[in-house]
N, CA, C and O atoms as a GROMACS GRO file, in nm:
protein
  604
    1MET      N    1   0.082  -0.119   0.000
    1MET     CA    2   0.000   0.000   0.000
    1MET      C    3   0.087   0.126   0.000
    1MET      O    4   0.053   0.225  -0.064
    2LEU      N    5   0.198   0.122   0.071
    2LEU     CA    6   0.288   0.237   0.074
    2LEU      C    7   0.345   0.266  -0.065
    2LEU      O    8   0.361   0.381  -0.104
    3GLU      N    9   0.377   0.159  -0.137
    3GLU     CA   10   0.427   0.175  -0.274
    3GLU      C   11   0.321   0.239  -0.363
    3GLU      O   12   0.352   0.325  -0.445
    4ASP      N   13   0.196   0.197  -0.347
    4ASP     CA   14   0.086   0.256  -0.425
    4ASP      C   15   0.072   0.405  -0.394
    4ASP      O   16   0.054   0.486  -0.485
    5LEU      N   17   0.081   0.439  -0.268
    5LEU     CA   18   0.069   0.578  -0.226
    5LEU      C   19   0.184   0.663  -0.281
    5LEU      O   20   0.162   0.775  -0.327
    6SER      N   21   0.305   0.611  -0.275
    6SER     CA   22   0.419   0.688  -0.326
    6SER      C   23   0.409   0.707  -0.477
    6SER      O   24   0.450   0.810  -0.529
    7GLU      N   25   0.357   0.608  -0.546
    7GLU     CA   26   0.338   0.621  -0.692
    7GLU      C   27   0.234   0.729  -0.723
    7GLU      O   28   0.250   0.804  -0.820
    8LEU      N   29   0.129   0.737  -0.644
    8LEU     CA   30   0.029   0.843  -0.662
    8LEU      C   31   0.092   0.980  -0.644
    8LEU      O   32   0.067   1.072  -0.722
    9PHE      N   33   0.173   0.995  -0.541
    9PHE     CA   34   0.240   1.124  -0.517
    9PHE      C   35   0.336   1.158  -0.631
    9PHE      O   36   0.343   1.274  -0.673
   10ARG      N   37   0.408   1.060  -0.680
   10ARG     CA   38   0.503   1.083  -0.789
   10ARG      C   39   0.430   1.135  -0.913
   10ARG      O   40   0.476   1.229  -0.978
   11HIS      N   41   0.318   1.075  -0.945
   11HIS     CA   42   0.240   1.120  -1.061
   11HIS      C   43   0.181   1.258  -1.039
   11HIS      O   44   0.170   1.337  -1.133
   12ALA      N   45   0.142   1.288  -0.917
   12ALA     CA   46   0.085   1.420  -0.887
   12ALA      C   47   0.187   1.531  -0.909
   12ALA      O   48   0.150   1.644  -0.938
   13LEU      N   49   0.314   1.498  -0.896
   13LEU     CA   50   0.420   1.597  -0.913
   13LEU      C   51   0.474   1.603  -1.056
   13LEU      O   52   0.564   1.682  -1.085
   14ALA      N   53   0.420   1.520  -1.145
   14ALA     CA   54   0.468   1.517  -1.284
   14ALA      C   55   0.433   1.647  -1.356
   14ALA      O   56   0.344   1.721  -1.313
   15ASP      N   57   0.503   1.673  -1.463
   15ASP     CA   58   0.481   1.792  -1.544
   15ASP      C   59   0.343   1.785  -1.609
   15ASP      O   60   0.318   1.695  -1.690
   16PRO      N   61   0.252   1.877  -1.577
   16PRO     CA   62   0.117   1.872  -1.632
   16PRO      C   63   0.112   1.901  -1.782
   16PRO      O   64   0.011   1.875  -1.847
   17ALA      N   65   0.221   1.954  -1.839
   17ALA     CA   66   0.224   1.982  -1.982
   17ALA      C   67   0.249   1.856  -2.064
   17ALA      O   68   0.222   1.854  -2.184
   18GLU      N   69   0.298   1.752  -2.001
   18GLU     CA   70   0.326   1.626  -2.070
   18GLU      C   71   0.197   1.547  -2.089
   18GLU      O   72   0.098   1.571  -2.019
   19SER      N   73   0.199   1.454  -2.183
   19SER     CA   74   0.088   1.360  -2.194
   19SER      C   75   0.140   1.223  -2.154
   19SER      O   76   0.260   1.196  -2.159
   20VAL      N   77   0.048   1.136  -2.116
   20VAL     CA   78   0.082   1.000  -2.075
   20VAL      C   79  -0.006   0.903  -2.152
   20VAL      O   80  -0.103   0.944  -2.216
   21THR      N   81   0.027   0.776  -2.146
   21THR     CA   82  -0.056   0.677  -2.214
   21THR      C   83  -0.174   0.638  -2.125
   21THR      O   84  -0.170   0.653  -2.002
   22LEU      N   85  -0.276   0.588  -2.188
   22LEU     CA   86  -0.392   0.538  -2.113
   22LEU      C   87  -0.349   0.424  -2.022
   22LEU      O   88  -0.399   0.412  -1.910
   23ASP      N   89  -0.257   0.339  -2.068
   23ASP     CA   90  -0.205   0.232  -1.982
   23ASP      C   91  -0.147   0.287  -1.852
   23ASP      O   92  -0.168   0.229  -1.745
   24GLN      N   93  -0.072   0.398  -1.861
   24GLN     CA   94  -0.014   0.459  -1.741
   24GLN      C   95  -0.124   0.511  -1.648
   24GLN      O   96  -0.115   0.496  -1.526
   25GLU      N   97  -0.226   0.572  -1.705
   25GLU     CA   98  -0.338   0.622  -1.625
   25GLU      C   99  -0.414   0.508  -1.558
   25GLU      O  100  -0.456   0.519  -1.443
   26ILE      N  101  -0.432   0.398  -1.631
   26ILE     CA  102  -0.500   0.281  -1.575
   26ILE      C  103  -0.419   0.224  -1.459
   26ILE      O  104  -0.476   0.190  -1.355
   27GLU      N  105  -0.287   0.214  -1.475
   27GLU     CA  106  -0.203   0.163  -1.367
   27GLU      C  107  -0.216   0.250  -1.242
   27GLU      O  108  -0.223   0.198  -1.131
   28LEU      N  109  -0.218   0.380  -1.260
   28LEU     CA  110  -0.233   0.470  -1.147
   28LEU      C  111  -0.371   0.453  -1.081
   28LEU      O  112  -0.381   0.452  -0.958
   29ALA      N  113  -0.475   0.440  -1.162
   29ALA     CA  114  -0.610   0.419  -1.108
   29ALA      C  115  -0.616   0.287  -1.031
   29ALA      O  116  -0.683   0.279  -0.928
   30GLN      N  117  -0.548   0.185  -1.080
   30GLN     CA  118  -0.545   0.057  -1.010
   30GLN      C  119  -0.477   0.071  -0.873
   30GLN      O  120  -0.521   0.012  -0.775
   31ARG      N  121  -0.370   0.148  -0.868
   31ARG     CA  122  -0.300   0.171  -0.741
   31ARG      C  123  -0.389   0.248  -0.644
   31ARG      O  124  -0.397   0.216  -0.526
   32TYR      N  125  -0.456   0.351  -0.695
   32TYR     CA  126  -0.546   0.430  -0.611
   32TYR      C  127  -0.658   0.342  -0.556
   32TYR      O  128  -0.689   0.347  -0.437
   33LEU      N  129  -0.719   0.261  -0.643
   33LEU     CA  130  -0.830   0.177  -0.598
   33LEU      C  131  -0.783   0.066  -0.504
   33LEU      O  132  -0.861   0.020  -0.421
   34ALA      N  133  -0.658   0.024  -0.515
   34ALA     CA  134  -0.604  -0.074  -0.420
   34ALA      C  135  -0.599  -0.013  -0.280
   34ALA      O  136  -0.628  -0.080  -0.181
   35ILE      N  137  -0.563   0.115  -0.272
   35ILE     CA  138  -0.562   0.185  -0.143
   35ILE      C  139  -0.705   0.197  -0.090
   35ILE      O  140  -0.731   0.170   0.027
   36GLU      N  141  -0.797   0.238  -0.176
   36GLU     CA  142  -0.936   0.254  -0.134
   36GLU      C  143  -0.999   0.119  -0.097
   36GLU      O  144  -1.088   0.114  -0.012
   37GLN      N  145  -0.953   0.011  -0.161
   37GLN     CA  146  -1.004  -0.122  -0.128
   37GLN      C  147  -0.970  -0.158   0.017
   37GLN      O  148  -1.049  -0.221   0.086
   38VAL      N  149  -0.852  -0.118   0.062
   38VAL     CA  150  -0.814  -0.140   0.202
   38VAL      C  151  -0.908  -0.061   0.292
   38VAL      O  152  -0.952  -0.111   0.396
   39ARG      N  153  -0.939   0.059   0.252
   39ARG     CA  154  -1.026   0.147   0.332
   39ARG      C  155  -1.170   0.097   0.338
   39ARG      O  156  -1.230   0.093   0.445
   40PHE      N  157  -1.224   0.058   0.223
   40PHE     CA  158  -1.367   0.024   0.216
   40PHE      C  159  -1.396  -0.125   0.216
   40PHE      O  160  -1.511  -0.165   0.238
   41GLY      N  161  -1.297  -0.208   0.193
   41GLY     CA  162  -1.320  -0.352   0.192
   41GLY      C  163  -1.423  -0.394   0.090
   41GLY      O  164  -1.418  -0.352  -0.026
   42GLU      N  165  -1.517  -0.478   0.134
   42GLU     CA  166  -1.618  -0.533   0.043
   42GLU      C  167  -1.718  -0.429  -0.008
   42GLU      O  168  -1.793  -0.456  -0.101
   43ARG      N  169  -1.718  -0.311   0.052
   43ARG     CA  170  -1.810  -0.206   0.004
   43ARG      C  171  -1.769  -0.153  -0.133
   43ARG      O  172  -1.853  -0.098  -0.205
   44LEU      N  173  -1.643  -0.168  -0.168
   44LEU     CA  174  -1.594  -0.123  -0.299
   44LEU      C  175  -1.577  -0.244  -0.389
   44LEU      O  176  -1.487  -0.325  -0.370
   45ARG      N  177  -1.665  -0.254  -0.487
   45ARG     CA  178  -1.662  -0.365  -0.582
   45ARG      C  179  -1.616  -0.310  -0.717
   45ARG      O  180  -1.685  -0.228  -0.778
   46ILE      N  181  -1.499  -0.356  -0.763
   46ILE     CA  182  -1.435  -0.300  -0.881
   46ILE      C  183  -1.436  -0.402  -0.994
   46ILE      O  184  -1.410  -0.520  -0.974
   47GLN      N  185  -1.465  -0.353  -1.114
   47GLN     CA  186  -1.456  -0.436  -1.233
   47GLN      C  187  -1.374  -0.361  -1.337
   47GLN      O  188  -1.398  -0.243  -1.364
   48TRP      N  189  -1.277  -0.429  -1.396
   48TRP     CA  190  -1.193  -0.372  -1.501
   48TRP      C  191  -1.225  -0.444  -1.631
   48TRP      O  192  -1.218  -0.567  -1.637
   49LEU      N  193  -1.259  -0.370  -1.735
   49LEU     CA  194  -1.284  -0.424  -1.868
   49LEU      C  195  -1.191  -0.349  -1.964
   49LEU      O  196  -1.230  -0.246  -2.020
   50LEU      N  197  -1.070  -0.400  -1.980
   50LEU     CA  198  -0.966  -0.324  -2.050
   50LEU      C  199  -0.929  -0.388  -2.184
   50LEU      O  200  -0.899  -0.507  -2.192
   51ASP      N  201  -0.933  -0.306  -2.287
   51ASP     CA  202  -0.893  -0.347  -2.421
   51ASP      C  203  -0.745  -0.314  -2.438
   51ASP      O  204  -0.708  -0.197  -2.436
   52PRO      N  205  -0.659  -0.415  -2.454
   52PRO     CA  206  -0.516  -0.387  -2.469
   52PRO      C  207  -0.484  -0.294  -2.586
   52PRO      O  208  -0.384  -0.223  -2.583
   53ALA      N  209  -0.567  -0.294  -2.689
   53ALA     CA  210  -0.543  -0.210  -2.806
   53ALA      C  211  -0.566  -0.061  -2.776
   53ALA      O  212  -0.528   0.024  -2.857
   54ALA      N  213  -0.626  -0.030  -2.663
   54ALA     CA  214  -0.656   0.110  -2.629
   54ALA      C  215  -0.544   0.176  -2.549
   54ALA      O  216  -0.542   0.298  -2.534
   55GLY      N  217  -0.452   0.098  -2.498
   55GLY     CA  218  -0.354   0.147  -2.400
   55GLY      C  219  -0.256   0.251  -2.446
   55GLY      O  220  -0.196   0.319  -2.363
   56THR      N  221  -0.235   0.266  -2.577
   56THR     CA  222  -0.135   0.363  -2.624
   56THR      C  223  -0.193   0.502  -2.648
   56THR      O  224  -0.119   0.595  -2.680
   57ALA      N  225  -0.323   0.518  -2.633
   57ALA     CA  226  -0.384   0.651  -2.651
   57ALA      C  227  -0.321   0.748  -2.552
   57ALA      O  228  -0.287   0.711  -2.440
   58ARG      N  229  -0.307   0.874  -2.594
   58ARG     CA  230  -0.243   0.977  -2.510
   58ARG      C  231  -0.348   1.065  -2.445
   58ARG      O  232  -0.450   1.098  -2.506
   59LEU      N  233  -0.323   1.103  -2.320
   59LEU     CA  234  -0.411   1.194  -2.250
   59LEU      C  235  -0.330   1.270  -2.145
   59LEU      O  236  -0.219   1.230  -2.112
   60PRO      N  237  -0.385   1.380  -2.094
   60PRO     CA  238  -0.313   1.455  -1.991
   60PRO      C  239  -0.293   1.370  -1.866
   60PRO      O  240  -0.378   1.287  -1.834
   61PRO      N  241  -0.182   1.390  -1.795
   61PRO     CA  242  -0.162   1.312  -1.673
   61PRO      C  243  -0.270   1.341  -1.569
   61PRO      O  244  -0.319   1.454  -1.558
   62LEU      N  245  -0.304   1.238  -1.495
   62LEU     CA  246  -0.405   1.247  -1.389
   62LEU      C  247  -0.542   1.288  -1.441
   62LEU      O  248  -0.619   1.353  -1.369
   63LEU      N  249  -0.574   1.252  -1.564
   63LEU     CA  250  -0.707   1.282  -1.618
   63LEU      C  251  -0.810   1.181  -1.567
   63LEU      O  252  -0.924   1.218  -1.536
   64LEU      N  253  -0.770   1.057  -1.559
   64LEU     CA  254  -0.862   0.952  -1.514
   64LEU      C  255  -0.881   0.955  -1.362
   64LEU      O  256  -0.987   0.918  -1.312
   65GLN      N  257  -0.780   0.998  -1.290
   65GLN     CA  258  -0.781   0.996  -1.144
   65GLN      C  259  -0.902   1.065  -1.081
   65GLN      O  260  -0.968   1.004  -0.997
   66PRO      N  261  -0.935   1.189  -1.118
   66PRO     CA  262  -1.051   1.253  -1.054
   66PRO      C  263  -1.183   1.182  -1.086
   66PRO      O  264  -1.277   1.189  -1.007
   67LEU      N  265  -1.190   1.115  -1.200
   67LEU     CA  266  -1.312   1.042  -1.234
   67LEU      C  267  -1.329   0.920  -1.143
   67LEU      O  268  -1.439   0.890  -1.097
   68VAL      N  269  -1.218   0.852  -1.118
   68VAL     CA  270  -1.221   0.736  -1.029
   68VAL      C  271  -1.247   0.781  -0.885
   68VAL      O  272  -1.323   0.717  -0.812
   69GLU      N  273  -1.184   0.891  -0.845
   69GLU     CA  274  -1.208   0.945  -0.710
   69GLU      C  275  -1.355   0.982  -0.693
   69GLU      O  276  -1.414   0.954  -0.588
   70ASN      N  277  -1.414   1.045  -0.794
   70ASN     CA  278  -1.556   1.080  -0.787
   70ASN      C  279  -1.644   0.957  -0.772
   70ASN      O  280  -1.741   0.958  -0.696
   71ALA      N  281  -1.610   0.850  -0.843
   71ALA     CA  282  -1.688   0.726  -0.834
   71ALA      C  283  -1.687   0.673  -0.691
   71ALA      O  284  -1.789   0.627  -0.641
   72VAL      N  285  -1.572   0.681  -0.626
   72VAL     CA  286  -1.562   0.635  -0.487
   72VAL      C  287  -1.635   0.732  -0.394
   72VAL      O  288  -1.712   0.690  -0.308
   73HIS      N  289  -1.610   0.861  -0.412
   73HIS     CA  290  -1.668   0.962  -0.323
   73HIS      C  291  -1.820   0.966  -0.330
   73HIS      O  292  -1.886   0.974  -0.226
   74HIS      N  293  -1.876   0.960  -0.449
   74HIS     CA  294  -2.022   0.972  -0.464
   74HIS      C  295  -2.094   0.838  -0.465
   74HIS      O  296  -2.215   0.833  -0.444
   75GLY      N  297  -2.020   0.729  -0.489
   75GLY     CA  298  -2.083   0.598  -0.492
   75GLY      C  299  -2.062   0.517  -0.366
   75GLY      O  300  -2.158   0.469  -0.306
   76VAL      N  301  -1.938   0.501  -0.326
   76VAL     CA  302  -1.905   0.413  -0.214
   76VAL      C  303  -1.923   0.481  -0.079
   76VAL      O  304  -1.990   0.428   0.010
   77GLU      N  305  -1.863   0.599  -0.063
   77GLU     CA  306  -1.864   0.666   0.068
   77GLU      C  307  -2.002   0.684   0.129
   77GLU      O  308  -2.020   0.654   0.247
   78PRO      N  309  -2.103   0.733   0.054
   78PRO     CA  310  -2.232   0.758   0.118
   78PRO      C  311  -2.320   0.634   0.136
   78PRO      O  312  -2.430   0.645   0.190
   79SER      N  313  -2.274   0.519   0.091
   79SER     CA  314  -2.359   0.400   0.092
   79SER      C  315  -2.310   0.296   0.193
   79SER      O  316  -2.194   0.256   0.188
   80ALA      N  317  -2.397   0.254   0.282
   80ALA     CA  318  -2.362   0.151   0.379
   80ALA      C  319  -2.330   0.018   0.310
   80ALA      O  320  -2.248  -0.060   0.359
   81SER      N  321  -2.394  -0.006   0.196
   81SER     CA  322  -2.370  -0.131   0.124
   81SER      C  323  -2.261  -0.117   0.017
   81SER      O  324  -2.224  -0.215  -0.046
   82GLY      N  325  -2.212   0.004  -0.002
   82GLY     CA  326  -2.105   0.025  -0.100
   82GLY      C  327  -2.157   0.048  -0.240
   82GLY      O  328  -2.273   0.082  -0.260
   83ALA      N  329  -2.069   0.028  -0.336
   83ALA     CA  330  -2.104   0.055  -0.476
   83ALA      C  331  -2.019  -0.029  -0.569
   83ALA      O  332  -1.913  -0.080  -0.532
   84ASP      N  333  -2.069  -0.042  -0.690
   84ASP     CA  334  -1.994  -0.107  -0.798
   84ASP      C  335  -1.928   0.003  -0.880
   84ASP      O  336  -1.993   0.101  -0.917
   85VAL      N  337  -1.800  -0.015  -0.909
   85VAL     CA  338  -1.726   0.078  -0.994
   85VAL      C  339  -1.668  -0.003  -1.109
   85VAL      O  340  -1.598  -0.102  -1.087
   86THR      N  341  -1.698   0.039  -1.231
   86THR     CA  342  -1.647  -0.028  -1.349
   86THR      C  343  -1.567   0.071  -1.432
   86THR      O  344  -1.615   0.180  -1.464
   87ILE      N  345  -1.446   0.032  -1.466
   87ILE     CA  346  -1.362   0.112  -1.554
   87ILE      C  347  -1.339   0.028  -1.679
   87ILE      O  348  -1.291  -0.085  -1.671
   88SER      N  349  -1.374   0.085  -1.794
   88SER     CA  350  -1.357   0.010  -1.918
   88SER      C  351  -1.289   0.096  -2.024
   88SER      O  352  -1.303   0.218  -2.026
   89THR      N  353  -1.216   0.028  -2.111
   89THR     CA  354  -1.152   0.093  -2.225
   89THR      C  355  -1.182   0.008  -2.348
   89THR      O  356  -1.195  -0.114  -2.340
   90GLU      N  357  -1.193   0.076  -2.461
   90GLU     CA  358  -1.220   0.004  -2.585
   90GLU      C  359  -1.170   0.087  -2.702
   90GLU      O  360  -1.196   0.207  -2.712
   91ARG      N  361  -1.097   0.021  -2.790
   91ARG     CA  362  -1.054   0.089  -2.912
   91ARG      C  363  -1.156   0.059  -3.021
   91ARG      O  364  -1.190  -0.056  -3.046
   92ARG      N  365  -1.203   0.166  -3.085
   92ARG     CA  366  -1.296   0.155  -3.198
   92ARG      C  367  -1.239   0.235  -3.314
   92ARG      O  368  -1.261   0.356  -3.325
   93GLY      N  369  -1.166   0.168  -3.399
   93GLY     CA  370  -1.106   0.236  -3.513
   93GLY      C  371  -1.006   0.340  -3.468
   93GLY      O  372  -0.907   0.308  -3.401
   94SER      N  373  -1.031   0.465  -3.504
   94SER     CA  374  -0.938   0.574  -3.470
   94SER      C  375  -0.971   0.638  -3.335
   94SER      O  376  -0.909   0.738  -3.297
   95LEU      N  377  -1.067   0.582  -3.262
   95LEU     CA  378  -1.106   0.636  -3.131
   95LEU      C  379  -1.083   0.535  -3.020
   95LEU      O  380  -1.084   0.414  -3.042
   96VAL      N  381  -1.061   0.588  -2.901
   96VAL     CA  382  -1.058   0.506  -2.780
   96VAL      C  383  -1.167   0.557  -2.688
   96VAL      O  384  -1.176   0.677  -2.661
   97LEU      N  385  -1.249   0.466  -2.638
   97LEU     CA  386  -1.355   0.499  -2.544
   97LEU      C  387  -1.309   0.458  -2.404
   97LEU      O  388  -1.258   0.348  -2.383
   98VAL      N  389  -1.328   0.548  -2.310
   98VAL     CA  390  -1.297   0.521  -2.170
   98VAL      C  391  -1.423   0.550  -2.090
   98VAL      O  392  -1.480   0.658  -2.102
   99LYS      N  393  -1.465   0.454  -2.009
   99LYS     CA  394  -1.584   0.475  -1.926
   99LYS      C  395  -1.551   0.448  -1.780
   99LYS      O  396  -1.482   0.352  -1.746
  100VAL      N  397  -1.602   0.535  -1.695
  100VAL     CA  398  -1.599   0.513  -1.550
  100VAL      C  399  -1.744   0.518  -1.506
  100VAL      O  400  -1.812   0.620  -1.518
  101VAL      N  401  -1.792   0.406  -1.454
  101VAL     CA  402  -1.933   0.390  -1.418
  101VAL      C  403  -1.941   0.349  -1.272
  101VAL      O  404  -1.866   0.263  -1.226
  102ASN      N  405  -2.033   0.412  -1.198
  102ASN     CA  406  -2.052   0.372  -1.058
  102ASN      C  407  -2.200   0.379  -1.021
  102ASN      O  408  -2.275   0.464  -1.068
  103THR      N  409  -2.238   0.285  -0.934
  103THR     CA  410  -2.372   0.290  -0.878
  103THR      C  411  -2.371   0.394  -0.766
  103THR      O  412  -2.267   0.424  -0.708
  104THR      N  413  -2.489   0.447  -0.736
  104THR     CA  414  -2.502   0.545  -0.629
  104THR      C  415  -2.617   0.503  -0.539
  104THR      O  416  -2.712   0.440  -0.586
  105PRO      N  417  -2.611   0.536  -0.411
  105PRO     CA  418  -2.720   0.501  -0.321
  105PRO      C  419  -2.846   0.580  -0.355
  105PRO      O  420  -2.839   0.691  -0.408
  106ALA      N  421  -2.961   0.523  -0.323
  106ALA     CA  422  -3.089   0.590  -0.349
  106ALA      C  423  -3.092   0.726  -0.282
  106ALA      O  424  -3.048   0.740  -0.168
  107GLY      N  425  -3.143   0.824  -0.352
  107GLY     CA  426  -3.159   0.957  -0.297
  107GLY      C  427  -3.039   1.048  -0.311
  107GLY      O  428  -3.048   1.167  -0.282
  108VAL      N  429  -2.925   0.993  -0.355
  108VAL     CA  430  -2.806   1.077  -0.369
  108VAL      C  431  -2.819   1.168  -0.491
  108VAL      O  432  -2.786   1.286  -0.484
  109GLY      N  433  -2.867   1.113  -0.601
  109GLY     CA  434  -2.888   1.194  -0.720
  109GLY      C  435  -2.758   1.248  -0.776
  109GLY      O  436  -2.652   1.189  -0.758
  110ASP      N  437  -2.768   1.360  -0.844
  110ASP     CA  438  -2.654   1.423  -0.911
  110ASP      C  439  -2.590   1.525  -0.817
  110ASP      O  440  -2.590   1.645  -0.845
  111ALA      N  441  -2.537   1.477  -0.704
  111ALA     CA  442  -2.482   1.565  -0.601
  111ALA      C  443  -2.343   1.614  -0.639
  111ALA      O  444  -2.277   1.556  -0.725
  112GLY      N  445  -2.300   1.719  -0.576
  112GLY     CA  446  -2.166   1.771  -0.598
  112GLY      C  447  -2.169   1.898  -0.680
  112GLY      O  448  -2.273   1.940  -0.730
  113HIS      N  449  -2.051   1.958  -0.692
  113HIS     CA  450  -2.039   2.084  -0.764
  113HIS      C  451  -1.996   2.066  -0.909
  113HIS      O  452  -2.007   2.159  -0.988
  114GLY      N  453  -1.946   1.948  -0.944
  114GLY     CA  454  -1.904   1.922  -1.080
  114GLY      C  455  -1.770   1.983  -1.116
  114GLY      O  456  -1.735   1.989  -1.234
  115LEU      N  457  -1.693   2.030  -1.017
  115LEU     CA  458  -1.565   2.093  -1.046
  115LEU      C  459  -1.465   1.995  -1.106
  115LEU      O  460  -1.395   2.030  -1.201
  116ALA      N  461  -1.459   1.875  -1.053
  116ALA     CA  462  -1.365   1.775  -1.107
  116ALA      C  463  -1.401   1.742  -1.251
  116ALA      O  464  -1.313   1.728  -1.336
  117LEU      N  465  -1.531   1.728  -1.278
  117LEU     CA  466  -1.574   1.695  -1.414
  117LEU      C  467  -1.543   1.809  -1.510
  117LEU      O  468  -1.498   1.786  -1.622
  118ALA      N  469  -1.566   1.932  -1.466
  118ALA     CA  470  -1.536   2.049  -1.551
  118ALA      C  471  -1.386   2.057  -1.578
  118ALA      O  472  -1.344   2.090  -1.688
  119ASN      N  473  -1.305   2.027  -1.477
  119ASN     CA  474  -1.160   2.029  -1.493
  119ASN      C  475  -1.115   1.924  -1.594
  119ASN      O  476  -1.032   1.953  -1.680
  120VAL      N  477  -1.168   1.804  -1.585
  120VAL     CA  478  -1.133   1.697  -1.679
  120VAL      C  479  -1.174   1.737  -1.820
  120VAL      O  480  -1.096   1.720  -1.914
  121ARG      N  481  -1.293   1.789  -1.835
  121ARG     CA  482  -1.342   1.833  -1.967
  121ARG      C  483  -1.248   1.937  -2.028
  121ARG      O  484  -1.212   1.928  -2.145
  122GLU      N  485  -1.208   2.035  -1.948
  122GLU     CA  486  -1.120   2.142  -1.996
  122GLU      C  487  -0.981   2.089  -2.034
  122GLU      O  488  -0.928   2.125  -2.139
  123ARG      N  489  -0.925   2.005  -1.950
  123ARG     CA  490  -0.791   1.950  -1.978
  123ARG      C  491  -0.792   1.861  -2.101
  123ARG      O  492  -0.697   1.862  -2.180
  124LEU      N  493  -0.898   1.784  -2.119
  124LEU     CA  494  -0.911   1.699  -2.236
  124LEU      C  495  -0.920   1.784  -2.362
  124LEU      O  496  -0.859   1.752  -2.464
  125SER      N  497  -0.995   1.891  -2.355
  125SER     CA  498  -1.011   1.983  -2.467
  125SER      C  499  -0.879   2.050  -2.504
  125SER      O  500  -0.849   2.068  -2.622
  126LEU      N  501  -0.799   2.085  -2.405
  126LEU     CA  502  -0.670   2.150  -2.431
  126LEU      C  503  -0.575   2.058  -2.506
  126LEU      O  504  -0.498   2.104  -2.590
  127LEU      N  505  -0.578   1.928  -2.476
  127LEU     CA  506  -0.488   1.836  -2.544
  127LEU      C  507  -0.540   1.793  -2.680
  127LEU      O  508  -0.463   1.787  -2.777
  128HIS      N  509  -0.668   1.763  -2.689
  128HIS     CA  510  -0.722   1.705  -2.812
  128HIS      C  511  -0.819   1.795  -2.888
  128HIS      O  512  -0.867   1.757  -2.994
  129ASP      N  513  -0.849   1.913  -2.836
  129ASP     CA  514  -0.937   2.010  -2.902
  129ASP      C  515  -1.068   1.941  -2.943
  129ASP      O  516  -1.133   1.878  -2.860
  130VAL      N  517  -1.105   1.953  -3.069
  130VAL     CA  518  -1.234   1.900  -3.115
  130VAL      C  519  -1.231   1.749  -3.140
  130VAL      O  520  -1.333   1.690  -3.174
  131HIS      N  521  -1.114   1.687  -3.124
  131HIS     CA  522  -1.102   1.545  -3.152
  131HIS      C  523  -1.136   1.457  -3.031
  131HIS      O  524  -1.125   1.335  -3.039
  132ALA      N  525  -1.177   1.518  -2.922
  132ALA     CA  526  -1.213   1.442  -2.802
  132ALA      C  527  -1.353   1.482  -2.758
  132ALA      O  528  -1.400   1.593  -2.784
  133ARG      N  529  -1.419   1.388  -2.692
  133ARG     CA  530  -1.553   1.415  -2.640
  133ARG      C  531  -1.559   1.370  -2.494
  133ARG      O  532  -1.488   1.279  -2.451
  134PHE      N  533  -1.647   1.438  -2.419
  134PHE     CA  534  -1.665   1.409  -2.277
  134PHE      C  535  -1.814   1.411  -2.250
  134PHE      O  536  -1.881   1.512  -2.273
  135HIS      N  537  -1.868   1.301  -2.200
  135HIS     CA  538  -2.012   1.291  -2.172
  135HIS      C  539  -2.033   1.238  -2.030
  135HIS      O  540  -1.956   1.154  -1.982
  136THR      N  541  -2.138   1.287  -1.966
  136THR     CA  542  -2.180   1.229  -1.838
  136THR      C  543  -2.329   1.198  -1.846
  136THR      O  544  -2.406   1.271  -1.910
  137VAL      N  545  -2.368   1.089  -1.781
  137VAL     CA  546  -2.509   1.049  -1.777
  137VAL      C  547  -2.537   0.996  -1.637
  137VAL      O  548  -2.460   0.918  -1.583
  138PHE      N  549  -2.649   1.040  -1.580
  138PHE     CA  550  -2.696   0.983  -1.453
  138PHE      C  551  -2.837   0.931  -1.477
  138PHE      O  552  -2.928   1.007  -1.507
  139ARG      N  553  -2.853   0.798  -1.462
  139ARG     CA  554  -2.983   0.738  -1.487
  139ARG      C  555  -2.999   0.614  -1.399
  139ARG      O  556  -2.910   0.529  -1.390
  140ASP      N  557  -3.114   0.606  -1.335
  140ASP     CA  558  -3.151   0.488  -1.256
  140ASP      C  559  -3.043   0.448  -1.154
  140ASP      O  560  -3.011   0.330  -1.139
  141GLY      N  561  -2.988   0.548  -1.085
  141GLY     CA  562  -2.891   0.520  -0.980
  141GLY      C  563  -2.752   0.484  -1.029
  141GLY      O  564  -2.669   0.436  -0.952
  142VAL      N  565  -2.726   0.508  -1.157
  142VAL     CA  566  -2.594   0.478  -1.214
  142VAL      C  567  -2.539   0.605  -1.279
  142VAL      O  568  -2.606   0.668  -1.361
  143PHE      N  569  -2.416   0.641  -1.242
  143PHE     CA  570  -2.349   0.758  -1.301
  143PHE      C  571  -2.240   0.707  -1.394
  143PHE      O  572  -2.162   0.619  -1.358
  144GLN      N  573  -2.236   0.764  -1.514
  144GLN     CA  574  -2.138   0.721  -1.614
  144GLN      C  575  -2.067   0.842  -1.672
  144GLN      O  576  -2.129   0.941  -1.709
  145VAL      N  577  -1.935   0.833  -1.678
  145VAL     CA  578  -1.853   0.930  -1.750
  145VAL      C  579  -1.793   0.856  -1.868
  145VAL      O  580  -1.739   0.747  -1.854
  146ARG      N  581  -1.803   0.918  -1.984
  146ARG     CA  582  -1.751   0.856  -2.106
  146ARG      C  583  -1.659   0.955  -2.177
  146ARG      O  584  -1.699   1.068  -2.207
  147LEU      N  585  -1.537   0.911  -2.202
  147LEU     CA  586  -1.440   0.990  -2.278
  147LEU      C  587  -1.419   0.924  -2.413
  147LEU      O  588  -1.412   0.802  -2.423
  148GLU      N  589  -1.409   1.005  -2.516
  148GLU     CA  590  -1.371   0.957  -2.648
  148GLU      C  591  -1.247   1.037  -2.687
  148GLU      O  592  -1.251   1.159  -2.697
  149ILE      N  593  -1.136   0.965  -2.709
  149ILE     CA  594  -1.010   1.030  -2.742
  149ILE      C  595  -0.949   0.965  -2.866
  149ILE      O  596  -0.978   0.849  -2.896
  150PRO      N  597  -0.865   1.039  -2.938
  150PRO     CA  598  -0.798   0.979  -3.054
  150PRO      C  599  -0.710   0.862  -3.011
  150PRO      O  600  -0.644   0.866  -2.907
  151ALA      N  601  -0.712   0.758  -3.093
  151ALA     CA  602  -0.628   0.640  -3.065
  151ALA      C  603  -0.484   0.672  -3.098
  151ALA      O  604  -0.397   0.587  -3.081
   0.00000   0.00000   0.00000
């Protein structure tokens, strides 16, 4: 766990002007969720659906991190029974799709200020301009963030 934490800190100090691969972002998200798994135990149920062909796509560093943190904060933390968090990647031709999906407890709704989501949207736009898309959907107790980036 200490190694996971030190890796998170190392990435946080990286040059924000650089881009990283999706594989690097996934590895960091896995380390973060390993720490949260210790904290939440069985309340945090994680599923990874990763397409190896998507891993070379470029994105700003720590772009995936706030999305995964939001899934834990809004899905797992407020729920006594926890939440399901699914992170998936898929290459479709010249695009890579990245989804972070989490269940939310009844009555939570679309809570929060949306600052992390706005930040991710802006940073994605700065790197890929019109070639990237960012969508969020909240329906039937499930929140989904979907990124479309050039492969």
